[in-house]
Backbone bond lengths (Angstrom), bond angles and torsions (degrees), N, CA, C in turn:
res aa  C-N    CA-C-N  psi(-1)  N-CA   C-N-CA  omega(-1)  CA-C   N-CA-C  phi
1 M - - - 1.439 - - 1.532 108.50 -
2 R 1.324 116.24 141.49 1.458 122.97 177.84 1.526 107.62 -104.70
3 I 1.331 116.76 120.04 1.461 121.76 -169.29 1.529 111.16 -123.22
4 L 1.335 114.92 126.83 1.460 121.75 173.79 1.526 107.26 -96.10
5 L 1.319 116.19 123.11 1.458 120.99 -177.63 1.522 110.45 -85.80
6 D 1.318 116.07 126.79 1.455 120.75 171.46 1.530 107.06 -63.28
7 T 1.306 117.06 149.63 1.465 121.54 -176.39 1.519 111.75 -52.56
8 Q 1.325 116.99 -49.97 1.466 120.89 -177.90 1.524 111.26 -61.44
9 C 1.319 116.94 -40.79 1.465 119.87 179.80 1.522 111.05 -65.15
10 W 1.344 117.39 -38.94 1.462 119.48 177.22 1.519 110.70 -64.27
11 L 1.325 116.96 -42.65 1.468 120.01 177.82 1.533 110.58 -61.54
12 W 1.316 117.03 -40.90 1.478 120.55 176.80 1.521 110.60 -63.27
13 M 1.329 117.21 -43.15 1.471 120.11 179.15 1.520 110.58 -56.54
14 E 1.315 116.19 -39.33 1.459 121.55 -176.22 1.525 113.57 -77.79
15 A 1.323 117.09 -38.60 1.469 119.89 -171.54 1.524 114.90 -114.78
16 M 1.329 117.14 -30.00 1.467 121.15 -176.35 1.529 110.41 -144.23
17 P 1.322 117.86 66.32 1.467 119.26 -175.34 1.527 113.77 -58.84
18 E 1.323 116.79 -21.63 1.463 119.80 178.41 1.528 112.11 -66.09
19 R 1.320 118.34 -16.26 1.469 122.06 176.93 1.529 111.59 -71.45
20 L 1.325 117.07 -21.84 1.458 121.08 176.70 1.519 109.07 -78.50
21 S 1.313 116.61 146.97 1.465 120.38 176.37 1.526 109.45 -63.83
22 A 1.316 116.13 161.96 1.463 120.60 178.22 1.530 110.24 -59.16
23 Q 1.336 116.51 -40.77 1.462 120.66 178.87 1.527 110.34 -62.01
24 A 1.323 116.85 -46.02 1.470 120.64 -179.20 1.524 110.82 -63.89
25 Q 1.326 117.59 -40.55 1.465 120.62 178.44 1.524 110.91 -61.28
26 T 1.317 116.20 -42.32 1.463 120.87 178.91 1.528 110.58 -63.10
27 I 1.318 115.93 -43.50 1.462 120.81 -178.03 1.525 111.11 -64.51
28 V 1.332 118.01 -46.89 1.472 119.33 -176.11 1.527 112.47 -72.83
29 R 1.320 117.22 -21.65 1.470 120.17 177.61 1.525 112.57 -83.08
30 D 1.325 116.87 -16.04 1.454 121.52 -177.43 1.534 109.57 -72.84
31 P 1.331 118.02 114.79 1.469 120.33 -176.26 1.526 114.13 -67.82
32 T 1.326 118.23 -9.63 1.460 119.44 178.21 1.533 111.40 -80.60
33 H 1.330 117.22 -12.33 1.465 121.01 178.62 1.532 109.43 -92.62
34 E 1.320 115.47 140.04 1.460 121.52 176.10 1.525 108.28 -94.57
35 L 1.334 116.76 124.93 1.460 121.85 -178.30 1.522 109.87 -107.67
36 Y 1.337 115.84 139.32 1.459 122.14 -178.44 1.529 110.49 -128.99
37 L 1.324 115.30 145.22 1.460 122.26 171.67 1.520 107.08 -123.89
38 S 1.316 115.78 124.81 1.454 121.21 -177.58 1.531 112.07 -74.88
39 A 1.320 115.21 147.60 1.465 120.42 171.06 1.527 109.76 -59.04
40 A 1.327 117.40 -27.96 1.465 121.09 176.65 1.529 110.57 -62.69
41 S 1.319 117.49 -34.11 1.471 120.81 177.65 1.523 110.46 -68.34
42 A 1.325 116.98 -40.17 1.463 119.84 177.17 1.530 109.98 -62.75
43 W 1.301 116.34 -40.22 1.465 121.69 178.08 1.532 109.97 -63.17
44 E 1.332 116.31 -46.23 1.469 121.09 178.77 1.528 110.93 -60.36
45 I 1.320 117.22 -44.22 1.464 121.84 179.67 1.527 110.40 -61.17
46 A 1.332 116.95 -45.57 1.464 121.05 -179.48 1.527 111.23 -62.30
47 I 1.306 117.16 -42.84 1.467 120.68 -179.71 1.522 110.91 -66.18
48 K 1.329 117.07 -47.56 1.466 119.71 -178.62 1.528 111.72 -65.10
49 Y 1.306 117.01 -34.47 1.467 121.01 176.95 1.528 109.58 -64.29
50 E 1.319 117.08 -47.21 1.468 121.12 -178.80 1.527 111.84 -65.24
51 L 1.324 117.66 -30.87 1.463 121.61 178.33 1.529 112.41 -81.23
52 G 1.337 116.45 -5.38 1.463 120.27 -178.37 1.518 113.86 80.04
53 K 1.337 117.83 13.86 1.466 122.07 -179.60 1.525 112.93 -92.77
54 L 1.332 116.08 -4.42 1.462 121.01 -179.14 1.517 108.41 -142.34
55 Q 1.315 115.00 126.77 1.459 119.94 176.36 1.521 109.15 -102.18
56 L 1.313 115.54 136.35 1.457 122.60 177.18 1.521 107.89 -133.72
57 P 1.325 117.91 155.35 1.470 119.79 179.57 1.529 113.10 -67.28
58 V 1.320 117.18 -25.44 1.464 123.28 176.20 1.529 106.92 -141.31
59 P 1.326 118.53 162.90 1.474 119.76 178.99 1.528 111.74 -56.96
60 P 1.327 116.51 151.76 1.462 120.23 -176.96 1.523 114.04 -58.67
61 Q 1.341 117.19 -28.31 1.460 120.34 179.32 1.525 111.05 -63.42
62 R 1.320 117.36 -23.19 1.470 121.69 174.67 1.524 110.93 -100.78
63 Y 1.323 116.69 -39.58 1.460 121.57 -174.07 1.536 112.31 -61.98
64 V 1.319 116.27 -53.81 1.467 119.67 -175.04 1.525 111.74 -63.03
65 P 1.339 119.90 -53.40 1.476 118.48 -179.55 1.525 113.64 -61.02
66 S 1.342 117.35 -38.29 1.466 118.56 -178.47 1.523 111.25 -67.09
67 R 1.326 117.20 -38.40 1.468 120.18 179.14 1.525 111.06 -70.53
68 L 1.313 116.82 -37.78 1.467 119.54 177.54 1.520 111.09 -65.83
69 K 1.326 116.12 -39.59 1.463 120.50 -178.29 1.528 111.88 -62.19
70 R 1.332 117.19 -37.57 1.457 119.89 -176.89 1.527 113.10 -87.84
71 S 1.317 117.60 -3.10 1.466 120.81 -178.33 1.522 110.07 -110.99
72 R 1.300 114.78 -179.78 1.461 120.35 176.74 1.530 110.24 -105.97
73 I 1.321 116.10 28.98 1.457 122.23 -179.82 1.525 108.98 -92.24
74 T 1.315 115.25 132.33 1.459 121.92 -178.60 1.522 110.01 -95.50
75 P 1.325 117.94 128.83 1.467 119.83 174.78 1.529 110.24 -66.76
76 L 1.314 115.94 139.05 1.463 121.60 178.22 1.525 108.67 -114.51
77 P 1.333 117.74 110.65 1.462 119.77 -179.96 1.522 111.35 -69.63
78 V 1.318 115.14 157.32 1.462 121.23 174.64 1.522 107.44 -91.14
79 Q 1.316 115.83 123.41 1.456 122.54 179.28 1.529 109.71 -102.13
80 I 1.312 116.71 160.06 1.471 121.64 177.30 1.528 110.18 -53.74
81 E 1.308 116.35 -43.04 1.466 122.43 -179.56 1.535 110.79 -58.65
82 H 1.332 117.12 -39.80 1.467 121.36 178.65 1.535 110.16 -64.18
83 A 1.329 115.57 -47.31 1.463 120.27 -178.10 1.533 111.30 -62.22
84 L 1.320 116.04 -42.13 1.462 119.24 179.65 1.523 111.42 -65.58
85 R 1.320 117.82 -40.69 1.465 120.74 178.03 1.527 110.40 -64.02
86 A 1.331 117.51 -42.20 1.473 120.51 179.84 1.517 110.67 -57.89
87 G 1.328 116.59 -36.81 1.458 120.49 179.85 1.510 114.59 -71.43
88 T 1.328 117.17 -17.64 1.470 119.97 -179.27 1.527 113.12 -102.15
89 L 1.325 117.32 -1.99 1.465 119.38 179.82 1.532 110.52 -66.96
90 P 1.334 117.67 148.68 1.464 119.47 174.08 1.535 110.21 -57.52
91 S 1.304 117.32 151.91 1.469 122.82 -173.33 1.526 114.22 -81.94
92 H 1.316 117.98 36.28 1.462 120.16 178.76 1.522 111.33 -66.34
93 H 1.291 115.87 -29.77 1.463 121.63 -173.98 1.524 107.39 -129.66
94 R 1.319 117.00 123.45 1.466 121.17 -175.27 1.531 113.16 -86.96
95 D 1.328 118.48 -15.38 1.459 121.51 -176.15 1.531 109.63 -69.79
96 P 1.343 117.58 114.92 1.473 118.68 -176.50 1.527 113.56 -65.45
97 F 1.332 117.84 -30.35 1.465 120.11 178.65 1.529 109.92 -66.74
98 D 1.325 116.09 -45.61 1.465 119.84 179.85 1.519 111.77 -66.16
99 R 1.313 116.81 -38.31 1.467 119.98 177.60 1.529 110.52 -61.75
100 L 1.323 116.45 -37.50 1.465 119.83 178.28 1.529 110.72 -68.35
101 L 1.336 117.36 -39.59 1.470 119.87 176.40 1.522 110.99 -61.87
102 I 1.316 116.59 -41.64 1.467 120.81 179.03 1.528 109.73 -62.10
103 A 1.325 116.63 -45.74 1.470 120.24 179.19 1.532 110.89 -61.48
104 Q 1.323 116.98 -43.31 1.470 119.87 178.72 1.528 110.92 -61.92
105 A 1.316 115.94 -43.42 1.468 119.46 -179.96 1.528 111.10 -62.48
106 Q 1.323 116.76 -41.46 1.458 119.80 179.03 1.531 111.29 -63.34
107 I 1.307 116.54 -48.62 1.464 120.52 -175.43 1.527 111.83 -70.28
108 E 1.321 116.62 -42.30 1.466 120.89 -176.53 1.523 113.50 -89.28
109 R 1.327 116.34 0.70 1.472 122.94 -179.12 1.529 111.31 56.06
110 L 1.335 114.35 55.92 1.456 121.92 178.93 1.519 109.80 -110.56
111 V 1.310 116.12 152.01 1.457 123.04 171.72 1.531 106.16 -90.88
112 I 1.330 117.64 138.46 1.465 120.19 179.19 1.524 109.46 -99.93
113 L 1.324 115.91 130.09 1.464 122.20 171.46 1.524 106.10 -93.83
114 T 1.335 116.89 116.49 1.461 121.14 -174.66 1.520 111.93 -150.85
115 A 1.317 114.99 157.03 1.457 122.32 171.85 1.525 109.90 -104.72
116 D 1.313 117.36 -2.81 1.466 122.73 -174.55 1.529 110.68 -84.19
117 P 1.335 117.87 113.99 1.468 119.97 -178.61 1.523 113.52 -67.33
118 Q 1.328 118.64 -19.37 1.465 121.08 -178.35 1.530 112.59 -69.78
119 F 1.317 117.67 -19.28 1.461 119.81 178.44 1.531 110.97 -64.78
120 A 1.312 117.24 -26.94 1.466 121.77 -173.88 1.525 113.41 -64.94
121 V 1.320 118.60 -19.17 1.465 120.27 -178.98 1.530 112.27 -80.21
122 Y 1.319 116.90 -6.53 1.464 121.25 -179.97 1.522 110.69 -100.58
123 D 1.313 115.11 159.62 1.462 122.19 178.53 1.529 108.22 -80.63
124 V 1.333 115.16 79.15 1.455 121.66 -179.18 1.520 108.04 -152.62
125 Q 1.308 116.04 143.29 1.457 121.00 179.62 1.516 109.41 -80.87
126 L 1.342 117.42 135.43 1.461 122.33 -175.47 1.505 112.74 -125.66
127 I 1.322 113.87 152.27 1.460 122.84 162.50 1.512 103.43 -118.01
128 R 1.316 117.16 118.36 1.460 121.18 -178.51 1.509 109.75 -91.95
129 T 1.305 115.55 140.23 1.457 120.63 177.58 1.510 110.40 -122.15
């Protein structure tokens, strides 16, 4: 299975894995699954850190790359096609970062691991945690 990690779920995996459900923990630990983190998540983390809404042990410019390097998570770049799709999604969810993740999942045929119930209104496969 190819899984796109929602920003919050990736942060939980890194700092508080117990916040993930038992099913989600099993899935992300399974080496047969491919895990992805969107560049949109890195952008969201950097913005929230600068606004003081997210605390990290080191600045995001060090935190995100160092955690990706030691994990088996593949960075997923944002493509023009992803951005355009995000702009055409129905307005069920106002968060631009989440809308971009949904668009990426649709285009790249990824399952999203998320705790956000608003993702369910979109045509995207989910693993809820």
